[in-house]
C-alpha positions, 0 to 999 in steps of 0.5 A: 799502799804507803807512798812518801811525799816531800813537802817544802814550805817557805816563809820569807827566807827561811825554809822548813822541810817535813815528811807526810804519810798518806793512805790511798783507799782502793776497790778490790774484786774477789773471787773466793773466800781467801781473797775475801779474807785478804780484802777484809784484813786490808785497811785500805780497802773500802769497797769489795766487789764479788765476782763469784759466789763465795762460801765462808767455812772459817771465821773471818774478821772485819775492823770498821774503825777508820773507814766504812766498808761496801760489799757489792755482790753483783748478784752473787751469793755469800753463804755460811758453811756450818755457821761460820760467820764474819765478825765485825768490830768498830763503829763505822758503817758496813753497806751491803748491796746487790747480794744473796745471803744464806747458808749451807750445812747445819748452820742454825742459830748462827749469824753470817755477820756477827758484831755483837759487841760493836757499834757498827751501823749495817745498811742493806740495799737490794739484799735477798736470802736463799730460801733455805737460809739458816743463819741470821744476817747480822747482830750488832749494837748499832743499827740495821737499816734497809734503804731505798730498795724501790726496785723490787720486793726483797725476800728474806727467809729463815728456815732454822731447825731450832726454835729459840729466841736467840735464833733470829734473822736480825738482831740489832740495837735498832732497825730502819726500813726506809723507802723499801719493800721487804718480805720475810718468811720465818720457819723457826726463830724470830725475824727481829730480836733485841734484848738488854739494849736501851733506847732501841728503835724499830722503824718502818718509814714509807715502806712495805713490810710483810712478815709471816712466821710459823715459829712459836717465837715472837716475830719481833722481840724488843726488850729494853728501857724506853724502846720505840716502835714506829710505823710512819709515813704511808707505810704498809705493814702485815705481820702474821704468826701462824704458829699454834703454840701457847708456850707462855706469855713471856716466850710467845706471842707475835709482837712484843714491846718489853721494857722491864720492871723499872718505873717509866721504862715502857715501850712507845708504839707509834703508827702514823699515816700508815696501814697495819695488820697483825695476826696471831694464831695461838698467842696474843698479837701485841704485848706491852711489858713495862710501866707506862707503855704507850700506843699511838695510832694517829693521822688517818692510820688503820690498824687491824689486829686479829687473833685466834686463841686456838687452844682451850684452857689458856685461863685468859692469858692471851688477849689480842692486845696485852699490857702485861704486868704493869700499869700506867699505859696509854692507848690513844687513837687520834685524828681520823684513824681507825682500829679494829681488834677481832678475837675469833675465839678463846677465854681472854679479853680483846684488850687486857690492862693491869694495875693503875692509871691505864688510859684508852683515849679515842679522839679526833673523829677516830673509830675504835672497835673490839669484837670478841667471839669469846668462849661460848657457854663460859659464864665466869665474870672475868672471861671473854670480855672486850676490854679488861682492866685486870688485877689491882686496877685503879684510876683507869680511864676510857675517854671519847674526845672530839665530835665524831669519835666512835667506840664499838665494843662487842663481846659475844660471850662476855662483858663489854668492860670489866674492872677488878678495881675502879674505872671511869668512862667519859664521853664528850659531846657528839661522840658515840659509844656502843658496848654490847655484851652477852654475859651471864653476869653483867656487861659493865662491872667495876668496884667503883664506876664513874660514867660522865656522859656529856651530850653524846651523839649516841651510846648503847650499853646492852647485855643480850643475855636475857635476865642479866643486867648492864651494870654492877658496881658495889661502891656507894660512890659510883656515879653516872652523869648524863646531860642533854640527851634522849634516853631509852631503857629496857627491862632485863627480863626481856629480849632487847633484840626483839622488844621495844624499850620499857620507856623512852624519855625526851631530852633530859639531864640525869644524875645517878649514884650508889651501888648499881646506880640505884639512886636518882640524885636529880633529873630534869624529866619527871617521867624518869622516877623511882616507879619506872627506874629501880637500878641499873641492875634491873635493866639490860639496856640503856640507849641514849641517842641524840642523832637526827632522824632520817625519813628514808622512804615513802612506800610508793602510794597508789590509787588503790591505797587508803593509807600512806606509809612513811619509814623513819630511821635513826642513826646509831653506832657508825651512823648505821641506821635502825628502825624508829621505835614506837612514837619516836619520830613524828612525821608532818606533811601534805597530800596535794591533789591534782587540782592543788587542793591540800590535806595536812597530815601528822603521824608517829612511828610504830614499833611494828605493823603489817603493811599489805600482807608483810608482817612485822614492818618496823619504823613506819608511820601510818597516815590515813587518807581523809574521809577514808577515801582512796588516794587520787592518781597524780596527787603528791605526798610531801613530807614537810618535817620530821623530828624526835622528841617534843616541844623544846627538845625536838631533834629535826630530821637530817634527811627527808625523802623527796615527794612522791606521786600517786601512781595508777594501778587500778585497771579500767572500769569493766566493759559493759557488753551489749550482747546479752547472750552469745551464740556460737554462730555470732561473729561480733561482740559489742559494748562500751568501756573507757575510751582509748582502752584496748579490748582483749578476749579470752576463750576458755581462759586462752588469749585470742590474738585479735584486739580492738580499741574503745573509741572516743565515744566509749564504744567498741566492737570486736570480732568473735572467733569462728568455731565457738561451741556451746559452753565456751566461756568468753571473757572481755578485758580492758587494758589502759595505756599505763607503763609497767610500774617500777615498784617492789610489789606491783599488782599482777594486773600491771603488765608491760602494756598497761593495767588490765582487768584481772580474770577473777576478783583481786585484792590489792592494798585497800582495793578490790579489782573486779574480775573481767565480765564472762559470757557463756556461749549458749549454742546456736541455730544453724543448718546442720546440713543442706542438700548438695544436689536436687536431681529431677532426672530425665524427663520427656517433653509433653504437650501439657504442663509438667509438674515434677518432684525431685527424683534424687536428693543428695544430702538432707536438709537438717536444722540444728537448734541447741540454744539454751532455753532462756534464749531459745526462740522460734525459727523460720526456714526461708527459700528463694531461687538463686541462679536461673536454670540454664542449659549446660551446652546452650546458654540461650536456653533458660527455664525462665517461665518455669516456677517452683512450688514448695509444699510444707509439712502442714500442707501449704503450697508456697510459690518460690520466687527470687525473694525469700519466702517462709516455707517451714517453722519450728512450730511444726518440728520438735527437738534440737534436730529438725530433718526437713527433707525427711518429710519430702515425698509425694505432695511434700517438699519441692515441686518444679512446674515447666509450661509447654512453651518452656519445655526445651530439650537440654540439661539444666542447672541452677541454684536454690537458696535456703535461709534460717531465721530466729524469730524474736520472742516479741514477733 
């Protein structure tokens, strides 16, 4: 709306009158396409607010010449019907916020906002798309930027039914994602496309970008002079292309940075203080095209690049990273950053560079790893490498700068590095370089190869293909300079994975040159000579390791050991540890006895040994105990120093395991048993043993519950169980009070309650623990039965002495003697009176003046009193069973004599006591 204002300005007495037209800008609410069209045409409108969903079914035009324009969607949808678009012109800014963009109908390949020839800057805040969206969001020569979307993750979709590069979700001169989260899913087409524009910048700053594509078209395609891609300031980027297409290196892949054929027009790709993941299923993950393309990974950044070259026959075209067609590329990882390239299969290299003056620089303690699974069985020299310098390669450089910088190249079915021209490898002091290939030719190949290896911390150049070499170079000007380093070499006819070095050398300076480095120009170690070294073509591995060794553990020493085993490791690669080689590490230390006496020892590591039944134990030094004696419990094993090398070249250990104390694993000395022989009737076992030890018993290999303790004088007694039988085996164990040992291989005699004698002889380490003593029960001498009742019947009184024999005997008097012959002795049967015979109804009536007589087998008459008298003996019986009562009868056996004065009428009961004795052989 135009309004007219009259203005008057007066100077002194003269007045001037003039007219000014002033435009007032306004906010407009719209509910449909027509209202939106009208608002676009009104140059006074600076903000359009959607009050409803709107679908565009005709082309609309917006001029952004004198104003910026804001579209506030208020959460509503703005859709394109059949590809109609909103055409932009001018050079101002359009800001879209809080809106859902998308399409209806067949709209593939078109753009909802189209400003191809304009310089409009396009900003989006809190903008999403429909999941079936088929149109791009914008196309402009200006910049598309997504700003300050920190409310929630923004999701964009492109579900096109055409798969061509012009069908993109975004197309722009530049792109900025700032302080925002963006998730993009593309079915066909590309996420971002920029072609024919110079100085394009694609920047992600302090943001998260997640882009997953199923398209055969590049996710992000940038073509132009001096283009830049930047991932900065704690950004997190995950870009994946899941398409299996291998349509061609110019139309597929995932991330492209394309300059053109002009000099010095390559792309610059910078990752700074950010984490980035790239994945491509069918093609290369990252491609640079244009001379002097540069890649910088800096300031604690992490980059992981993975690719699957899933279709065979690709002819090596699809490395994970490809510097395509032109040289002059710089690839630098700096300031504690880490990059890992993982190629899961296929014939291409992990990284491929072509032409001249390509540089790979690893600096500032950064880490760079390339793993290429390759194509198994492929024996061609220029396939499946970790790194390839391609056609016409000259003046190509691979350099490790700064202490701690590390490179790890692992080609499972190819060479580590190949160059079709020349190449130079430079290692600065304290850097690490591992390059391992499995190649049917060589792991390093170049027309002219220069290696400058200055005081490296570690390098390992290996070819695991048995019979193949590590270096092949056909130029006489090839040169290798190694300074201030230990060195080991392996013959190519041996398996480097299982064998020790052909030869190891103390620190030396070494210069080689010629074809395959065959000439020894100079060496500071006379052991490195033409007798042991012919050329690199004869070796499958060279390893220079100046790392400080580590004494990581001492096998727990016990008082059953005559040796001490000390394990030494040597760091390699990313400080991972390997077992020390033969004679590589020297160990010096002491055995300090409990009385403070000391023994000094010194030993060197072995390549392999058997340790207490465990075979092929690597990296151990075996130390003999003085006088071939056993270690003493409580002694301390102290490692004072360990080192690699000799004399002035010694490299002292960076870490030494702490002292360890000798522990007790030996069970107590075997118990000595007093009982020479055990009978089943025995009740007590006695003996001597280690004071305070616990005494335990087994009968027939079954533990008994009863235990005893050896007293301070070394003596013990323990109850035997009842019911022992001839032939039973009693075993007597002693157990000390040591606790359960927390070691990897304790003897079975070490229990939770202490060390106990084994059941049988047991070998443990260098000692043999004797089995606990066993005793065999030799039978017994016992009553098999005794009469329960001896009845004299009913007898009339008489005026004379009554002499009575038993009328009835209930049960027999039988003696059982099954003792072994070596312990058998004579036995004696004894008898005495027990309780007096008293009338059952009148206790005053006692047969006190009566007497007992026993007539034995040989005719002796023995008076029985209240004291035991011998009545029978084994001399008069044969066999193990002696039935004494079987001989009783008239004039044999028991007789009761009752005098007249004691013949009192009544019913009397009393007892007799029998006793059986073994007669000692010396009696």
